[in-house]
N, C-alpha and C positions, 0 to 999 in steps of 0.2 A: 884581238879578231882580224882576220885580217878585210882590208876595205872589199867591200862586194861589188862587182862588177857590173853596172847598167846594160839596158839593150840600147842598141842606139834611137829606137824611138821613145825610150823611157828618159833620154838623156836631152832630146830635143824638146819633152812634156816639159822636162824640170826647169828650162830656161825660159818658158814661153808661158808665163803665169796669165788665167785669165784678172782682171785688173778688179773688177768686182772683190776680189777672195785680199789682194792685195789691202784694199781698203778696211777690211777688218782689225789692220794695227790701228787703226783711229780708234781711242778711249768713248766718241762720240758715237760710231758708228756700233759698237760692242753694246752702249746703252739704248740703241735706237732698235736692235735684232730684240734686247730682253724686254725692252716695253712692250713692243709689237707680241712677244709671244705671251706676255701678263694681260695686255689687249685679246688676244687669240683665246686663252680660258674664261676672262668673262664674257665674249661674244658667244662660245660655245655653251659657257653656263645658261647665260641669260636665254638662248637662241637654239636649242641645241639643231633642228634641222639644218641648219648651217653646217652641221660637222660634218656628214659626209661629201658635201659638193667640195668644202675645204680642203679634205682628206684628198679627196679624190685628183683634184687641179696641183696640190703640191707635187704629188708623189707620181702624175702623169708627165708635168714638165720638169721634173727631175730625174727622172729616167731619159725623158727624151734627149736632154741635154746629156745625160750619158753616151748614147747612143749615136749624137751626131755630133758632138765638140770633145773630142775626146783629150781629157786632161787629168793626170792622175791624182794632184792636189781634190780639183773638184770631184771626183770619183769617190774619192774615201771620205772626203765631207759628208757628202751624199749618204753615203752608206752607216757613219756615225748617227747622221739624223734620225737616220731610219729605224736602228738601234736604241737611240735615245728616247723616239715620241711613239713607239709603239705600241705602251701601254696606256698613254694618254687617248691615242687614236683607240683602242680596245675597250677602254673605261667610257666614251663617245660614244661608241656603237656605232663608228664610222666606218669600220673595216669592212669588204666584200668578203672575205675568207679570215677565217679565226688563225690561220698562221700565215695570213699574208705578208710581216714582216719579214719572216724566215724567206719567205719565197723571193720575197723583192733581195734581200741581202744574195740570196743565191743566185741570183738572175743577172744581178749588177756585178759579183763576184765573178760567173764563169764569162760574161763579155767581157769584162778587163783582163781577164787571164789569158785567154785566146786573142783579143787583141795583140797583145806582146807575147809574141809566140816563146819568145828565150825562156820566160817564165816553167820552168820545169817542174813538176812536181816532186818534190822531196820523197824520195823512197820510205820513209818512215809513216807517212802520209797514205799513200797507197798500201802500206800494209795494214795500216789500222783500218780505212775502207775495207779492205777484203776479209778483216776480222767481221765487223757486221753484217755482212750479205748473207752467210748460211743460216743467221735465224728469220732476216725477211722472207726466205723462202720456205721456212719451216711455216710462217705467216700465209704465205701464199695460197699454201697448201689446205689450210683449217678452214675456210667457208667461203660466203660470198663475196664477189668482188670488190664492192663498194664498203662492205665492211672492213675489208681486208684494207683497200685505198686509204681511208679515215688511220688505221689505225700504224701503217708505213708512216703518212704524213705526220700523225704528231709524235711518233717517237724517233723516227731518224731524220728527220728534218734538223732538230738542235744538233745531233753527232754531224751530220753533212756541213752544215754552217760552220761548223768547230773545225774540218780539218779544210773545207775551203778556205776559210779564215788566215790558217794557218800557212797553207801554200801562197795566197797571194803578200801576206804581210810579210814573210820569210825574204822575197825580193823589196823590201820598202822601206828607205829611209826619209824618218819621219825630225824635221828641224824646230827649235822653237817655235817662229813664226807657225808652223803648220800645224803642230800640236795644241796652239791655243785656240786655233780656228776649231780644231775636232772638238777640243773640250767643249767649246760653248756650244758646238751640236748636240753635244750629251747635254748641256744645264738648262739652254734655252725652253724645250719643252717638256724639260723638269717643270720649269717656273708655270706653264700652261696645266700640268696636271696640277701641280699644289695652289693655283687660282679656282679652279675645278672642285676638288677637293673642299676647300675651304668654302666656298658660296655655300657647295651643299650641306657643310656645319653649320651654317649662320642662317640655312632657310630651310632649316629641319627642324620642324614642330616636334616631331615625336620621337626627338632625339634621346637614347637609352643605353650608358655605358655599362660593361660587365665588365669580368676579366677575359673573353675571348677578342681573337682579332675582329677591329668593327671595320665592317661594310659602309657603315654610315658616314665613318670620316675618312673613307677613299675613294669618296666619289662615287658609291656603291658599286664599286668594280673588286675584286678580288684585293684582301689589304698585302697579305703575301707578295702580289706582283708591284703595288703599288709604293711598297716598302723597298722592294730591291731596285726600282727606278728613282727613288730620292735619294737612295745607299752610294747609288753611282754618282750620282749629281754632287752630291757633298765629297765623294771622294775626288771627282775632277774639281771641284771650287779648290780643294785643298793641296793640289798638284800646283793650278795655276797661281797662288798666292805663295807657295813656298820655293815655288823652279821655275816660273816663267815673268821674272823680272816686271811685274806689275808696279806700276807707281803706287804712292800711297791714296791717292782719293780710290781707286780702283779698287785698292786692297778692303778697303773700308766699304764699300761696295760689297765688295765678296764674301766680306766675313759678314753682313748682315744678313746676307742671301742663304748664308749655310746656315745660320744662325733659325733664319725662317724655315727652310726644309726641315731642320734637323726636328722642329716641333712639328710639323707638319707627319716627320713619318714616323714618329713618337703617338701621334694619336690615332693612327692605325692600329696600334694597339699590335703589332708583328714584330716583333723582335729582333726578326733574322736581318734587315734592313742596319738598326741602330749596331746589331752587335760585327756585321760585315765590315761597315764606314770604318769603325773604333778600331778592329784590329787590321786593316789596311792602313788608316794611319798613321799608327803607330807604328807600325813595321817600314812606312816610307820615312818617319822622322828618323826611326835608329839608323837608317842607311846616310840621311842628310847632317848630322847631328854636329860633325865637324865644321862641315861649311857655313850651315844656316839655322845654328844653335839660337841666336836672338829671336830671329823670324818665328821659329818655331814655339821658343818657348813663350812668347808674346802671344804667339796665335793661342796655346793652348792655354793659357791663362786667360785671354778673353773667352774662350770655348770652356772651359770650368764655370768661370762667373756667370756664364751666357747659364749655363748649366744649375748653379749655383740657386739662380732665379726664375730662370722660366721652368724647370721643373716643378717644382713646388705650385704654379698658376697653372700649369697640366694639371696636376693632379688635383686641384683643387675644380678646377674647370669638368673634371669627369669623376667629379664624387669620389675622390682618392680613390678609384679604379684603377687609375695610370701604377700608381705605386705596387697596388696589391699583383699586378700582373707581370711587372718585373723582377718582381721578388719569386714569383711561381716558378719553382725550376721543372715543371713539368715540359713534356716538349712537344705538346699537340699532337701524340698520335704518331710522331715521325719514326720514336725507337721502336714503336711494335710494328711497324708497317717494314721497318729495314729490315729486322727480324725476321720477319715471315716470308723477306725477299730471299735471306742467307739460306733459309728452309728450302725453298724453290731452289737454290743453286746448288744445295747439298743432294738432293734429289732428282735434279734434272741439269749434272755437269756439263752437259754442253747446251744449256737452255732450253724455256720453254717456247720460245718466238717471240716476235716484235710486237709489244704490245697485247700479248695472251697474259702478262704475268696476273693483270690487273683482277680477272673474276678469281684468281685462283688466290689472290692474297686475299680476297672478300673470304673464299670460304675459309680460310686461317684462322683471320681473325677477329670473324662476326660482322663485320661492317664494309660497308661499299667505299672504298677509296680507291685513289690512283699512287703512283709513284712519286713521292717527294725528294727522294734524293737517287741522283745520277749513278754512282758508283755501285749500288748494289742494286737496282733497276738492269744496267749493263751486264753484273754476273748474273741475276735472275732469267733474264731474257736472252743474254748471248754466251751463257757458261762461261768455260776457259778462255771461248776466244774473246769473249768480253773483256777478261782479266788480261790477255796480252794483250789487246786493242790500248788498255790503259796505261800499261806498262809501256809500249810503245810512245805513247804522248808525251808521257810522265817524264821519263830518260831523255828525249830531246828539251823538254821543259826545264830539265836541270842541269842540260848543255847551255842552252842560252842563257841561264842566270850566271853561269861561270863565264860564260867568254864576255858577258858585258863587257863594254869599256868605259871603266871608271862607276862610280857609286852614284852619280844620277842616273845612268842606265839602269844600271841595276835597281835602284827606288821604283823605276816607271817598269820595269819589267816584274819585280816582285808585288809592286802595287796595283796593274791590272790582272795579273795572272789570280793573285790570292784572292782580289774581290769574287771572280769567276769559280773558282774553287769551292770558297764559302759557300756561293750560293746555289752550287752545282749539289752542295749536301743538302741545302734547306730547299731547293724549289726545283730540282732537275735543271730540265732546260726551256723551261715554260715558256721564259721569252727571250727572244732573239740575242739579247743583248749578253747574254751569259756566255755563250758560246762565244759570239764575234769577240768579245774583248780578250777573251783569253786568246785566241787568234792575233788579236793587236800586240801582245806581251811578246812574238818574235819580231815584231820588227826591230830595227835600227835606230837608235835613238841620237839625235846630236844636238846638244842644248848650246847655243852660244850667245853670247849678250846679245842686245839688238844693234848696236853700232858694229858691231862686230861680223852680222850675216855675210854670207857670201852671196853672189847673184843665184846661183844653183840653190834654188830653196828645198825640192823635194819633185820624187822621181814619182 
């Protein structure tokens, strides 16, 4: 693949790193960040009233820094942190608007794209966005402005984040130093969420287990979203261990964290998180077997050993309901909902309008529900144009895989994109991480051992 040419602004930014970002090369600083987020989880669990002020402070300071001190490394780290922490702030009732995470990511991406005017919108991204517009006009003509605004925000914000993320990351090169920083920005808030969920488990006197997804074990929040955020952290930790040249002591820490977070994911009883993390890990491992065979085999052995002992302990803790849950082949009505959406597509080949499928699906299936599958939702609400939109993105995704420079870059592209694609099937674009991480797969990755890092670290 031809080397990408950066704008003059991007080249300058690549050579002027923020000092505090460089310090994240230090293991002690990384450990301090993780401990701080462990403490954040405890604080918010014990004193919930602190959650919103902390949330507002973090993101006000972060966005101010984005506006006043342009630096692509910092901005990208901020984007990853927003994506990684959204579920935690939702679970702790800290957010002001439900889609605050998506709005914040969109605002940051727009600021950064227009700051570097040489970042041109790819034609396929423009085409994708245009394919989504006609269904929006159907919705605009369907009812009250405030109801319509809510429908459009809930159902279009995810696809727009996906488009803007692809636009931004298609002009970004990420090296190993900065990839480590960005992955930590995903992992740290998952630790806070894990502590918050664990505290809820340990202090709940009326804890009950069934074979359904468990809100009590998910911090009192949606198990699907919590499980998805944990699975992203598991994926990020796996990449850190096998690709980013961590020393033995840090690898032991990451292995401990991945085992703990895996346990928390299992206890949500939402199977999608474990499924997506497992598939992504095996796909990444398959790409890296030649160069990292020993590391991967040791890691998989440790994980299998942990599963051998961890799963029975958790199954016993859950009154043997955990095994029942994961042996149950039922898909929690997702198949029924998807079939109803496909019926709508057959009856309305040009779509029913953005957000308008919910009431129609309810009439078909006989119970109130919302879309869980982004692919069938696009067909039901956008019709043939939704199919074209998916084909546009899908063709460029396949092209990005084949253009990857080397097995490591291909492993990262496959890992990030598959995590998003699987979660779009399970959770649509309910959380901002799902469309955002798909955009990350369009970046160019240059992984170099630490001693060979060049001065130019990341545009």
